[in-house]
C-alpha positions in Angstrom: -36.1 -32.5 64.8 -32.0 -33.2 65.4 -30.7 -32.4 68.3 -27.9 -30.9 67.6 -24.4 -32.5 68.7 -22.9 -31.6 71.5 -19.5 -29.4 71.4 -16.2 -31.7 71.0 -14.4 -31.6 74.2 -11.2 -29.5 74.1 -8.3 -31.3 72.8 -6.2 -31.8 76.4 -2.2 -32.2 76.8 -0.6 -34.9 78.8 0.2 -32.2 81.8 0.6 -35.6 84.5 3.5 -38.1 85.1 1.4 -41.2 86.1 4.1 -44.0 85.6 7.6 -44.3 85.7 8.9 -47.6 83.9 12.9 -48.5 84.8 13.4 -50.4 82.0 17.0 -52.1 83.3 18.5 -51.2 79.7 21.2 -49.2 79.9 20.6 -46.1 78.4 16.6 -46.0 76.5 17.3 -45.2 72.5 13.7 -45.2 71.9 10.2 -45.8 73.3 7.2 -46.7 70.8 3.8 -46.9 71.0 2.2 -50.0 69.3 -0.9 -49.3 66.4 -3.5 -49.2 69.1 -1.0 -47.9 72.2 -2.0 -50.7 74.4 1.7 -51.6 74.6 5.0 -50.4 74.1 8.8 -51.1 73.3 11.4 -50.1 74.2 14.9 -49.7 73.0 17.9 -50.5 75.0 21.5 -49.3 74.8 22.5 -52.9 76.2 21.3 -54.8 72.8 17.6 -55.9 74.2 14.5 -54.9 72.9 10.8 -54.8 75.6 7.9 -55.0 75.6 5.6 -53.7 77.8 2.1 -52.6 78.7 3.1 -49.0 79.8 0.1 -48.2 81.7 0.2 -50.9 84.3 4.1 -51.0 84.7 4.5 -54.5 83.0 7.2 -55.6 81.6 6.0 -58.9 79.0 8.6 -59.8 77.1 12.5 -59.2 76.6 14.2 -59.9 73.4 17.7 -60.3 72.7 19.5 -61.1 69.0 21.0 -57.5 68.4 24.6 -57.4 68.5 24.9 -53.8 69.4 22.6 -51.4 70.9 19.2 -51.3 69.6 18.4 -47.8 68.3 14.7 -48.1 67.0 11.8 -50.5 66.7 7.9 -50.8 65.3 5.1 -53.0 65.4 3.0 -54.6 63.4 -0.7 -53.6 62.8 -1.9 -57.0 64.2 1.0 -57.0 67.0 2.2 -59.9 65.8 5.7 -58.8 64.8 7.9 -56.4 65.3 11.0 -55.0 63.8 14.0 -53.1 65.0 17.0 -51.5 63.9 20.3 -51.7 65.6 23.7 -50.3 65.6 25.0 -53.8 64.3 23.5 -52.7 60.7 20.7 -55.4 60.5 17.1 -55.0 60.5 15.7 -58.5 62.4 12.0 -59.2 61.9 10.8 -60.7 65.5 7.8 -63.1 65.6 6.4 -61.2 69.5 4.7 -64.5 70.9 7.8 -66.5 71.1 11.0 -64.1 70.8 12.2 -65.6 68.0 14.2 -63.3 65.3 12.0 -64.9 62.2 14.4 -63.3 59.7 17.5 -60.6 59.7 17.9 -58.7 56.9 21.5 -57.5 56.3 22.1 -55.0 53.4 23.1 -51.8 55.3 26.5 -50.6 55.7 26.0 -48.9 58.6 24.2 -48.7 62.1 20.2 -48.4 61.3 18.8 -45.1 63.3 15.0 -46.0 62.2 12.6 -48.6 61.2 8.6 -48.7 60.0 6.1 -51.3 58.9 3.9 -50.5 56.0 0.3 -50.7 57.2 -0.4 -54.5 56.3 3.1 -55.7 57.2 4.1 -57.0 54.5 7.0 -54.7 53.9 9.7 -53.2 56.8 11.4 -49.4 55.8 14.7 -48.9 57.5 16.9 -45.8 57.7 20.3 -45.6 57.9 23.8 -43.9 58.4 24.9 -45.1 55.2 22.4 -42.4 53.8 20.3 -45.0 52.4 16.1 -46.2 52.7 15.6 -49.7 52.1 12.4 -51.9 51.7 12.1 -55.5 52.7 9.7 -57.9 51.8 8.4 -59.5 54.3 6.1 -62.5 52.6 8.5 -63.5 50.3 11.4 -63.6 53.4 13.8 -62.4 50.5 17.2 -61.8 51.9 17.6 -58.9 49.4 15.8 -55.4 50.0 13.0 -54.9 47.3 13.8 -51.4 46.9 16.9 -49.1 47.4 16.4 -45.7 47.8 20.3 -43.3 47.4 19.5 -40.4 46.9 20.5 -38.6 50.5 23.6 -37.2 50.9 24.2 -38.3 54.6 22.7 -40.7 57.0 18.8 -41.0 57.2 18.0 -40.2 60.5 14.0 -40.7 60.2 11.6 -42.6 58.3 7.7 -42.8 58.4 4.9 -44.3 55.9 1.9 -42.8 54.7 -0.6 -45.6 52.4 1.3 -44.9 49.5 4.1 -42.3 50.1 8.1 -42.8 52.3 8.9 -39.7 53.9 12.6 -39.4 55.7 14.5 -36.8 56.9 18.5 -36.8 56.7 21.8 -34.9 58.0 22.2 -33.5 54.8 19.0 -31.3 55.7 16.4 -32.2 53.4 13.1 -33.2 53.6 12.6 -36.1 50.9 8.7 -37.5 50.0 8.6 -40.4 47.8 5.2 -41.1 46.4 5.3 -44.4 45.1 1.7 -44.6 43.0 3.3 -41.8 40.7 6.9 -42.8 41.2 7.6 -38.9 42.1 10.0 -38.3 44.4 9.3 -34.4 46.1 12.4 -33.1 47.9 12.4 -29.4 50.7 15.7 -28.1 51.6 15.2 -27.1 55.5 19.3 -26.1 56.0 19.8 -28.0 59.4 20.2 -31.6 59.8 16.9 -33.5 60.3 16.4 -35.6 63.3 12.9 -36.5 62.9 9.9 -36.4 60.7 6.3 -37.4 60.6 3.1 -36.5 58.8 0.0 -35.2 60.3 -3.1 -37.3 60.8 -5.0 -35.4 58.0 -2.0 -36.2 55.7 -1.8 -33.2 54.3 1.4 -31.5 56.3 4.6 -32.8 57.2 6.3 -31.7 60.7 10.1 -31.8 60.8 12.7 -31.6 63.5 15.9 -30.3 62.9 19.3 -29.0 64.6 19.1 -25.8 64.7 16.2 -26.0 67.9 13.6 -25.2 65.3 10.2 -27.2 64.3 8.9 -26.8 61.0 5.3 -27.4 59.3 5.5 -27.7 55.8 2.9 -28.1 53.4 3.1 -31.3 51.9 2.1 -30.9 48.3 4.0 -27.1 47.7 6.7 -27.7 50.6 5.3 -23.8 52.0 6.5 -23.0 55.6 3.0 -23.0 57.4 4.8 -22.8 60.6 7.9 -22.3 63.3 8.4 -23.6 66.6 10.9 -23.1 68.9 11.5 -22.5 72.4 13.4 -26.0 72.7 17.2 -27.0 72.4 18.3 -29.1 69.8 21.7 -28.9 68.5 23.7 -32.4 69.0 21.0 -35.5 69.6 18.9 -37.2 67.1 15.3 -36.1 69.3 11.7 -37.0 68.1 9.2 -34.7 66.9 5.4 -35.9 67.3 2.0 -34.5 66.4 -1.5 -34.8 69.4 -3.9 -37.4 68.4 -6.3 -34.9 66.7 -3.3 -32.4 65.2 -4.1 -29.8 67.9 -0.3 -29.4 68.8 3.1 -30.1 67.8 5.9 -31.7 70.6 9.4 -32.2 70.4 11.8 -33.7 73.0 14.4 -31.4 73.9 18.2 -31.8 75.9 17.6 -29.7 78.4 15.1 -32.5 80.2 11.6 -31.3 78.8 9.0 -31.8 76.4 7.6 -28.9 74.7 4.4 -28.7 72.9 2.6 -25.9 71.0 -0.5 -25.0 69.0 -0.1 -26.0 65.7 -2.0 -23.0 64.5 -1.1 -20.0 66.1 2.3 -21.6 66.7 2.1 -20.2 70.9 4.2 -22.4 73.3 1.6 -24.6 75.7 2.9 -26.7 77.4 6.6 -27.6 78.8 6.7 -31.1 80.6 9.6 -31.4 83.3 10.8 -35.4 82.4 14.3 -35.5 83.8 17.9 -33.7 83.4 18.9 -35.4 81.3 18.4 -35.3 77.7 15.1 -36.5 76.8 16.0 -39.1 74.1 12.6 -39.9 72.6 9.2 -39.1 72.7 6.0 -41.0 71.4 2.2 -39.9 71.1 -0.5 -42.6 72.2 -2.6 -42.8 68.7 -5.9 -42.1 70.2 -5.0 -40.6 73.3 -3.6 -37.3 75.7 -0.6 -39.4 76.6 3.2 -39.3 75.9 6.2 -41.8 76.7 9.2 -40.0 77.3 12.6 -41.9 77.3 15.6 -40.0 79.3 18.5 -41.8 80.3 17.7 -45.3 81.9 13.7 -44.6 82.4 10.3 -44.2 80.3 7.9 -41.8 81.9 3.8 -42.3 81.1 2.1 -38.7 81.3 -1.8 -38.3 80.7 -4.2 -35.2 80.7 -4.4 -33.5 84.1 -8.1 -35.4 85.2 -6.9 -38.6 84.0 -6.9 -41.0 87.6 -4.0 -43.5 87.5 -4.6 -47.3 89.0 -2.0 -48.9 91.5 1.8 -48.2 91.9 3.1 -45.3 89.7 6.6 -46.4 89.9 7.5 -49.7 88.7 
């Protein structure tokens, strides 16, 4: 006789601040977990990119090579490479171990707001204020993009990738999804400049943050509005939205110094984290754990679930 499986634990949200990283990079423009969540990257207004173990509070390496402030970064699936985007219009491709720039892709006519690797880290996708999304081939090392997606009428604020799709959010108020297998473009009009987009983990829905202080959940295939989440303030800055590791909650950074989480299904506000006094510039949710990184001014704070026991000195 088979015993019934235990009920899965109720999803937790990160409620306690366990560590603060004083980054020493000027204003932190973005904080991003790597693929397994053991490390993170911070992008500084001082033109540097830093690699950290945020769980221990240790800085591992600084990457220098940008000409202006760094706006976004991403790590490859095997942690061997990094790509980044900057106000200098370039998309460098870094070797993690040596800290050297393997190749610097140029072609954007304005600052690069967002970068992503595909799953195999063979292609880098970048989005720019020049209204284009560009795809760069890491294997052939071709200096020109293999594809340019130029349908947007204003700057690209956010890009995300699935196995066969590119999702982009633009200041023109549209979410565009490029289905690379079918060669199709799907577009949904939000009506307010978009600051951040992301796929749900099950790949069925798209979460969109925009400058009307509203977070929206859309059905990926039909564009149907499944949920609206309000309570935060987003009217000026390019703020991140996230989904929790089990897709149970949606979250968004806010200009009032808080991070807000809502129940995905019910739409009710579940948590407000008091991160700092200034705008929460960046937000990243751990891929597997109830753990979040929030950047405000020159520091990044790491938050964990209520019963988590932190090791060592919480402030580094």
